[in-house]
N, C-alpha and C positions, 0 to 999 in steps of 0.2 A: 660578227657568226652568219655560221652559212647556209642557205636554203635545206642542206641534208644534214643540220645539228637541227632547224628545227623542227624536217619529215622526221629523226629518229622519235622528239616527244610525243610529236600527232600520231605515232604508231603506238604509244607504249599506253599498257591499263591505264593507267592511272588517267590517262588524258582520257577514255575514253568511259571510263568513269564519273570524268570533272564532265564531259560531256550529256552523261545519263542524269546526272543531277540539275545540272542546269535546266533541264528540256522540261524534266518529268516532277519538279518539284510544284512548277509552277502551278499544270494542270490537275496536279490531285489538290491542292489545298484550294484552288479555284473551284472545284468540283463540290470542295468539302464543303467551304465558307456558302456557295449560294443554295446548296441542301440542306442547311443544318439553319440556314438564316430564314428559308422559306418554311424549315419545318415553323423554327417562333413567331415568325408573323400570322401562318396560320393556328396556334394555340393562342398566341396575345393577342394579336391586330384584327384579325378577320374577328369580325361580327357585334354583336356589341357587346362590351365589358363595361355600360356603367355600373352596375353593380357594383362591381369591384372597387370603382371611385369614390363610394357614396357612402359620408361618413358618420353614424350613429349615432346620441350624444355629445359630450362635448370634447371639441379636437384637441390635443396635443396642443400643447405650445412649443412653437417653431423661432428660435434664434440664428437668425440670419447674420452672419458672418462675412465681413468683407475683407480683407489682405490687402495694404494699400500704403502703395510707397511709388512717391514724384506722381501720383497719377489727377494732379489738379487738371485736367484737359477733359478727362472722362468720367470722375468718382460722378457729379453733378446729373448726369443721364443716367445713369447707373442707378443713382440715389430713387430717382424719378419711376424706371421703371421696378427696382424692387415697393415700395409703397403704392405704386397703381395692383400688386399681387389681390388677385380679391382671393383671400384666403383670413377666417376672423378669429386668428391669435397668432401673431408674432409680433416679436422685437426684432430690431435691427442694429445693430453694434460693428462701426469702420474700427478697424485694430489700424493706425496708422504707424508707419516701422520710421521714424523720424526721417518723413519726407523733408527736402533740402528744394522745394520748390510750394507754391501754393496752396497745398493738397488739404490743407487744415480748417483752410479761410476756408476754402469753397467748400468742406464738408458745414463748421458754421453758419456760414450762407445761407445757406439750403436750410437747416435748423431754423435759425430764426428766421426765415422766410412761413413756416409752420404754423400753426396753432398750437398751441402751450396743451392742450389734449388732443394734437390729431391722431391719429393710427397709422401705420405704430411710431411707438419712440422708438428714436433714435439715439444710440450714448456714443461714444467716441474715449479709445483706446488711445491714446499720446504715449509710446517710447521713446528714450530720450537717444535710446543707442542704436543703429540699424545693423538686423540681426539676419536679416532674411526671412522668408517669406512663412517655414518651416516657423522657425522660431517666434515669430511676430502670431504665428494662430498657437501652440502651443502656450502661450501669456497668455492669452484671451478664451480659452475653453473655460479653463474652470471658473472663470467670469460672469458668465452666459447663465441664463434663468430656464430657457426651452431646455427638454428634455431631447428635443432632434434637435441637429444642428446645422442650416443648410449652409455649406460653406460657398460664396462666390467672388468671382475675380471680379477686378475693379473697370474692368474695362468690359464686363458683360452685359446685357442688357434681357431682364427674363417676361418670358411668358407671364400673362397674368394669371396664367389656371399652373402657375409652374407647380405650386406645394398644392395642390390638388389632385398632384395625377403622381404625385414623387412621397403624401405622406401615407394612404391607405396602406401602402404596402407592409409597414410597419407594426402593422395588428398583428404578422409574426413575430412571434417572438424571437425567433431566428437570425431574423433580418440586424444588416448591423450596418444595413448603407447601402446606397440606392444612388446611380448617377445618372441623368439627363440624358439628352440628348441633343449636345452643341451645335447650331449654323453658323454658317461660316454668315456675317453683313457686307465685310467688304468684300466686292469681289468689282471694281474696276481695274485692275491688274489681271494679267496673262496668269501671272505666278497664283496669282489668290484662287484665279475664277479652276485652275488645278487642283486648287485645293479644298476647293468646295465639294467638287466628283471626289476626293477623297475622303473627307469627310462624312458625303454623301453613301458612298459605294466602297468604300475600305471601311475604314473606323465604323463607322453605322452598323457594318452587314457581319465583321467581325466581330462587335459584340453581340448579335441577337447571338451568330453561332457560338460562340461562347459558353451562354447562359442557356443551350440546349444542352452543352457538353459541363455543364453543373457549375463552370469557375472566370473569372472574366480577369483579363490581366492588368487592367487599372481603369481605376474608376478618372472621370476625365477630370483633371486641376481645375475646369472649369467653376464646374457647377457640381456638386455630388451632395446628399443628404443621408446622414449620419447618428446613431443614437447617440447619443454623448458619451453611456456611461460605454461602451464599446472602444470607442476612441481614447478612455482612460483607461479603461483594461487592459487596452495593447498596449499603451502606453505612451500615447500619441503622435506625432511626428516624429520625423531619420530628422534633425536638421547638417548632417553629413552628405544625406543623399542630394544626385544631383536631382530626381524625381519624387520627392517624396508624397507626389503622388498614387504612379505606380506602390513603392513601397507601402505604403500605407493600405492600399489594397488587400496585398498579400501580407500582413497583419494580422488582417481583420480574417481571410478567408482561413488561415491558419491554423489560427481561436477557432474555429470552426464557428466565425458566425457565415452568413447568407449576404453576399454580395450581388445587387441587382442590376440590373441597364431596365430603365422605362422611357419607350421612346416615346410618349406624347407629350413628355416634359421636357421642353422647349429654352434653350436659351441660345440668344444672338451674341453674336463672340465677333472678335478683333483677331486677323489670324495675318502673318508678314508679309507686307505686301511687294518686298522685295530681295533679291537675291541673296545678298547681305545678309539681312534681317532671321532671313529662313535658315539659313546655314547654319546661324547661331544657336539659335531654336534647336534644330534639327540635331547636328552634334550634341546639347545636351542631354536630348531626350534621346540619343543611343546611347549613350557612357553611363547616362541613367540604366537604361536598361540592364547594360553588363555590370552594372553594377549591384543589378537586385538579382541577376541571376548566381550571383559569387555568394550573395548575403543569404541567399533561400535554399541552398542547395543541399541542404541536408533535408528539401522533401524527398528525395528518392529515399531516403531512410525513416520511412514511419508512411503507414497505410494508409492511417487517418488522411492523409493531402492527397491520395491517390489520385482526384477528385479533377486537382494542381496540373499534373504528369500533362497532361494534353496542353496545358494552356507553355509547359514552361516547353515543352521538343518543339510546339510550331514554332516558341518563339526562339529556338536557337536552330532548329531549324534556317528558318528567315535569315539572322546569322549569319549559320555557313553559306546559304546561296550569293548571299551581300559578295563575300569571299570572293567566292566560287565564277561570279559575274563577272565580277572587278581584275581579278587574273585572267579568266577568258580570254575578254576585250580587250586585255595588255597585247597576250599573246600573238592575240589576230591583230592588234597594228601593228608588230614588230612582224611578224612572219611575214605580212601582206607589202610590207616598207625591202623587204630583204627580194624579193620576186617568190613565194615558196603561199602558198594557196591551200590553207590546212581546210582537216577534215570541221563541218559543223557551220564553214560557211560559205556565203556564195554567192557574184554576182544579181543572181537570182535566185529569190524569198524560197527556203526551201519548204514543203510542209508540215512539217516540225511548229517550224517559226512560224508561219501560218494558223499553227493548231494553237498555240499559247498567245498572241495575238487576238486569235477569236473568241477564246473563253477568256481575256482578259477583260475585255468590252465588254463579252455577256458577264458576269461580271458586274461592269461597270455599268450595265443599264439593268441588272437585277435589282442594286441599291436605289438607281433612281425612280424605280418601280417603288420602290417601295414604301420612297421617301418623299413621294411627290405628294403622299396625301400632310406632310407636314411642310412644306415649303415647294407649296406648285412649279413657281417660276424654277424650279433644276431643271426641268425638262428643259429649254432650250438652251443650259448651259452644254444637255450633253454631247452635243457636236466637237467640245474639248478634249473629250475624252479618247478621240486618236491619238494625242499628245502623252497622255501620260504613260503609256508604257516604253513609248517614243524617248522620251526626256526625265519623266519623273522615278522611273524606277530605275537609271541609271544613276543621277542623281542623289537618291533616296542610298544606294547600295554601296557606293563612294564614301557617303556620311558616317556611314556603318562599318565599311571598312575603318575609318580613321579614330575612328572616336571608338570602339569597342574595347582595344589592350587596356584605354586609359580605365575604364571603367575593371578590370577583370585585371589586372595586376598593381592598378594604385588601391594600396590601401587607406580608408577612411580612417580619421581618428578621433577619440571620444570627445567631445565638446567643438569642434569641426562643422563650421555651419558652410552653407550654399549661399548666396547673398543674391536680392533681387538685380536686375542689369539697370544701369543707369536710365534717366527720365530720358536721353537724349536716344535711347533705345527702348521704345514702350514694349514693343511688340515680342522681343528674343525673349 
């Protein structure tokens, strides 16, 4: 293909439109997220809110539900963290989804090491057939005694005051679920540090913003406190969905339950330390989001769902931007290779590109400033943020572009289940 052919596309109105969207979306979204996240901080995090978190009378019984599949290496530490939580009334239930390693033995050894009347009591539910996380949760929830259910990943370590911050939200009868604030524990690799910046400055910032909008995209799969009756009301989790946590969030909100975010509710989690594991995880996440957009497309036909519209618009625009970024990048690379330098790229950084990079860093800095209260060490990792728009944005855009068609155009069948990753890839 000759440079003249590329020049024709370069002058086409569609190319100008792609350039406009590619440059404008990050600017508008960053400004929106920063402004609304600061608004959330001003309302909910600034000043003394101790009165809100003070429970009067007998606190509700909480069932801590931990789904596990081949978690021998981490389950004992998780149980130690759960048992150290400072809350007077809770039980612990581990549902083992037919693990192939020593998970059950590790749980039994932990139980036997405790006094017979130790608090909290720990129960084990063993499944004989592996059916995935969603089915494990669905099978265990009817067996729980608590009116509130804390769902916690088997490799997560909760802050001792986790329930103290989550439970008070349920004084409101409208509240169906509250998600916590996951923090990255393993920070050894460069990729893990990038994810730490992501959860600090993107995920937590966006959840603050979405709470101001009135709805959130997703309950964090690693930690969430639910009203048991609300879970039963929406018929529990959908086993066929790649991201059951996003689906349950949308089902609860479409059933008119309030889903909240609590920044004080800290849980320490593990993230994929290698590119291969991160790729598998994010491919599943991207596929799951597109499944959600397809399954819940009916939100546009119901005025009662109108508070979800900003979430749907933002998610849709982010997918569109990913495709725009990939297409423009491919065009720029190929056209430059044949000797044509198209509009929008230059060997000297353009002012619009500098503006996007500056706003990205400003957004990341805002997240770090808001989160340093909960994780003071995050400030010293901020220099890594400079690589976020250079490396991480394009990686996530490529993953989104590759995974979205599968979720949008592949039908899920009744009875289909999404299974766990193998024990050789525990972080995927």
